C-alpha positions in Angstrom: -110.7 -38.1 -19.4 -113.1 -38.9 -22.3 -115.2 -42.1 -20.5 -117.9 -43.9 -22.5 -120.4 -46.1 -21.3 -122.4 -49.2 -23.4 -125.5 -50.4 -22.2 -126.0 -46.3 -20.9 -129.9 -46.3 -21.1 -130.6 -49.3 -18.7 -130.1 -48.9 -14.7 -126.7 -49.3 -14.0 -125.6 -47.5 -17.5 -127.7 -44.2 -15.9 -125.6 -45.2 -12.2 -122.1 -45.1 -14.6 -122.9 -41.7 -16.5 -123.8 -39.7 -13.6 -120.4 -41.0 -11.7 -118.8 -39.7 -14.5 -120.7 -36.0 -14.5 -119.9 -35.9 -10.8 -116.2 -36.8 -11.4 -113.8 -34.0 -11.8 -111.8 -34.2 -14.9 -113.6 -36.7 -16.4 -116.3 -35.9 -19.5 -119.2 -38.3 -21.1 -118.0 -39.2 -24.8 -120.6 -40.7 -25.3 -122.7 -44.0 -24.6 -124.3 -47.4 -27.0 -127.5 -49.4 -26.2 -129.0 -52.2 -29.2 -129.9 -50.6 -32.0 -133.3 -50.2 -32.7 -134.3 -48.9 -29.5 -136.4 -45.4 -28.6 -133.1 -44.3 -26.8 -131.5 -43.6 -30.0 -129.9 -40.3 -31.1 -130.7 -39.0 -27.5 -128.2 -36.6 -26.1 -126.7 -38.9 -22.5 -127.7 -35.7 -21.0 -131.5 -35.0 -21.4 -132.2 -39.1 -20.6 -130.8 -38.3 -17.5 -132.9 -35.7 -17.1 -130.0 -33.1 -17.4 -128.9 -30.8 -20.0 -127.2 -31.4 -23.3 -123.8 -32.7 -22.7 -123.2 -33.3 -26.2 -123.1 -37.0 -26.5 -125.7 -38.8 -27.5 -127.1 -42.6 -27.8 -125.6 -44.6 -30.4 -125.5 -48.6 -31.6 -121.7 -48.3 -32.6 -119.5 -49.9 -30.3 -116.3 -49.0 -32.5 -117.6 -45.4 -32.3 -117.8 -45.4 -29.1 -114.4 -46.7 -28.4 -112.6 -44.4 -30.9 -114.4 -41.2 -29.3 -113.1 -42.0 -25.8 -110.1 -42.4 -23.6 -112.0 -45.4 -21.6 -115.2 -47.3 -21.8 -116.8 -49.2 -18.8 -119.4 -52.1 -19.5 -121.5 -53.4 -17.0 -123.5 -55.5 -19.7 -123.1 -59.5 -20.6 -120.3 -61.7 -21.6 -121.0 -61.9 -25.3 -120.8 -57.9 -25.9 -117.7 -57.8 -22.9 -115.2 -59.9 -25.4 -116.6 -58.0 -28.6 -115.8 -55.1 -26.5 -112.7 -55.9 -25.0 -110.8 -57.2 -28.4 -112.1 -53.2 -29.6 -109.9 -51.9 -26.7 -107.6 -54.0 -27.9 -107.7 -52.9 -31.2 -107.3 -49.3 -30.5 -105.4 -50.0 -27.0 -108.0 -48.2 -25.1 -108.8 -48.7 -21.1 -111.6 -50.8 -20.8 -113.1 -51.8 -17.2 -115.6 -54.7 -16.9 -118.3 -55.1 -14.3 -120.0 -57.9 -16.6 -120.9 -60.9 -14.2 -121.4 -64.6 -15.4 -117.9 -65.0 -18.0 -117.0 -68.1 -18.0 -113.5 -69.6 -17.5 -113.1 -69.6 -21.7 -114.3 -66.1 -21.4 -111.9 -65.0 -19.2 -109.3 -66.3 -20.8 -110.2 -64.3 -23.7 -110.2 -61.5 -21.8 -106.5 -61.7 -21.0 -105.6 -62.2 -24.1 -107.0 -59.0 -25.1 -105.6 -57.4 -22.0 -102.0 -57.8 -23.6 -102.7 -55.3 -25.6 -105.2 -52.9 -23.7 -105.4 -52.1 -20.1 -108.2 -54.0 -18.8 -109.7 -54.0 -14.6 -112.0 -56.9 -14.4 -113.5 -56.8 -11.2 -116.9 -59.1 -10.0 -117.7 -56.0 -7.9 -116.4 -52.3 -8.0 -117.9 -51.4 -4.4 -114.7 -50.4 -2.2 -116.1 -52.3 0.9 -116.6 -55.3 -1.0 -113.3 -55.9 -2.7 -111.9 -54.8 1.1 -114.5 -57.6 2.6 -112.3 -60.2 0.2 -108.8 -59.1 1.3 -110.5 -59.2 4.8 -112.0 -63.0 3.6 -108.4 -64.0 2.4 -106.6 -62.4 5.7 -109.6 -64.4 8.3 -109.2 -67.5 5.9 -105.4 -68.1 6.3 -105.4 -67.0 10.3 -108.7 -69.6 10.9 -107.7 -72.9 8.9 -109.7 -75.3 7.9 -111.4 -76.0 11.5 -113.9 -73.3 10.9 -116.0 -73.9 7.9 -116.7 -71.7 5.0 -119.8 -70.7 4.0 -121.2 -67.8 1.4 -124.4 -66.2 1.5 -125.7 -63.6 -1.0 -128.7 -62.2 -1.6 -130.3 -60.2 -4.7 -132.9 -58.5 -6.5 -135.6 -61.2 -8.0 -134.2 -59.7 -11.7 -130.6 -61.1 -11.4 -129.7 -63.9 -13.9 -126.8 -65.5 -13.3 -125.9 -68.0 -9.8 -123.5 -67.7 -7.3 -123.3 -64.0 -7.9 -119.7 -63.0 -9.6 -119.1 -60.9 -6.0 -119.6 -64.2 -3.8 -117.5 -66.5 -6.4 -115.1 -63.3 -6.1 -115.6 -64.1 -2.2 -114.8 -68.3 -2.2 -111.5 -67.2 -4.4 -109.9 -65.2 -1.9 -111.4 -67.3 1.2 -109.7 -70.8 -0.5 -106.6 -68.2 -1.9 -106.2 -68.1 2.1 -106.1 -71.7 2.5 -103.4 -71.4 -0.5 -106.2 -74.0 -2.4 -108.0 -73.1 -5.7 -111.9 -72.7 -5.6 -112.7 -75.4 -8.5 -111.3 -78.0 -5.8 -113.1 -77.0 -2.8 -116.7 -75.3 -3.6 -119.9 -76.6 -3.2 -122.8 -74.8 -4.8 -125.7 -76.3 -3.7 -127.2 -78.8 -1.4 -129.8 -81.5 -2.0 -131.4 -84.6 -0.7 -128.9 -87.0 1.6 -125.8 -85.4 1.2 -123.7 -87.0 4.0 -121.8 -84.5 6.2 -119.6 -81.3 5.4 -116.0 -82.6 3.6 -113.5 -80.5 5.6 -112.3 -77.5 4.0 -115.0 -77.3 1.9 -116.2 -74.0 1.1 -120.2 -73.8 0.5 -122.7 -71.1 -1.4 -126.2 -69.9 -0.5 -128.0 -68.2 -2.7 -131.0 -66.0 -2.4 -133.5 -64.2 -4.3 -136.0 -61.4 -3.7 -137.4 -58.1 -4.1 -135.3 -55.2 -5.2 -131.4 -55.9 -2.7 -128.7 -54.5 -4.5 -126.6 -56.8 -3.1 -125.6 -58.4 0.2 -122.8 -60.9 0.8 -121.8 -62.6 4.1 -118.9 -64.9 4.2 -119.6 -67.1 7.7 -116.9 -68.7 9.2 -118.5 -71.5 11.9 -115.9 -74.3 14.6 -116.7 -76.2 17.4 -117.9 -72.9 19.8 -117.4 -69.9 17.9 -118.4 -68.5 14.8 -117.2 -65.6 12.8 -118.8 -63.2 10.1 -118.0 -60.7 7.6 -120.4 -59.0 6.1 -121.2 -56.3 3.4 -124.6 -54.7 1.8 -125.5 -52.4 -0.6 -128.1 -50.0 -0.9 -127.1 -48.6 -4.0 -125.8 -49.5 -6.9 -124.1 -46.2 -7.0 -121.2 -47.5 -5.1 -120.4 -49.7 -7.6 -120.7 -46.8 -10.3 -118.1 -44.9 -8.7 -115.9 -47.7 -8.3 -116.0 -48.2 -11.7 -115.4 -44.4 -12.6 -112.1 -44.7 -10.4 -110.7 -47.6 -12.2 -111.3 -45.5 -15.0 -109.1 -43.5 -13.8 -106.7 -45.1 -12.6 -106.1 -47.6 -15.3 -105.3 -44.5 -17.7 -101.7 -43.8 -16.4 -101.5 -48.0 -16.8 -99.7 -49.8 -19.2 -101.4 -53.2 -21.4 -102.8 -55.9 -18.8 -105.2 -57.7 -16.9 -105.9 -55.4 -13.3 -108.4 -56.4 -10.7 -110.3 -53.3 -8.0 -107.8 -54.8 -5.2 -104.9 -53.2 -7.6 -106.4 -50.5 -8.0 -107.5 -49.8 -4.4 -103.5 -51.3 -3.6 -104.6 -54.1 -1.6 
């Protein structure tokens, strides 16, 4: 399977390329970066400190899609939407790990998915997606006598908050209670907030150091507290999951899929 990587020279892009090279039956078809960067024209293998793989860095996403069976995108919302349009035009698999997409962005992604298989997830870690499934189940069983708080911590360079994974956990918790997250969430507290409303789902965002990603879902009631936690120590888990999603989607019809679909959760 020919897999291309957009944003290939960044930290996550390099992890994704390593994961493709390690996956049986997969090869790198190319990678893109912004025009004018120092990486233009460099072989992807050499970029990783390996032998040549016969594919190089370019600034032409259309050419990358044409040369690929699937493209993996962990970039930024505006770029991701442009790539989704290319996937739709050419009918190619697109795997999206970009966070910070708005509701309008997600609607445009869903529109593109009518013409191409697109796997979109806030987190491609197998463990995190299991955590989401467990969160939904726990919320359903415990009910509103248990207050739900979601705590996440990431490295100092992360630009969106709460994280896409934290919001995904919030949606899972809300779904377990047959609610829409928008109707019950509290993303921040400051000043004299009054008593916590029953049924609210709260978020706490921490930033610092080089933390890859820590997420905890707390269910707190009178007399006891249940906590579900996942800690990622390497971005490699996200890259491996994304490649797994690309391979799974190769046999899919056009549609918008999640990592939970990939894992059968």
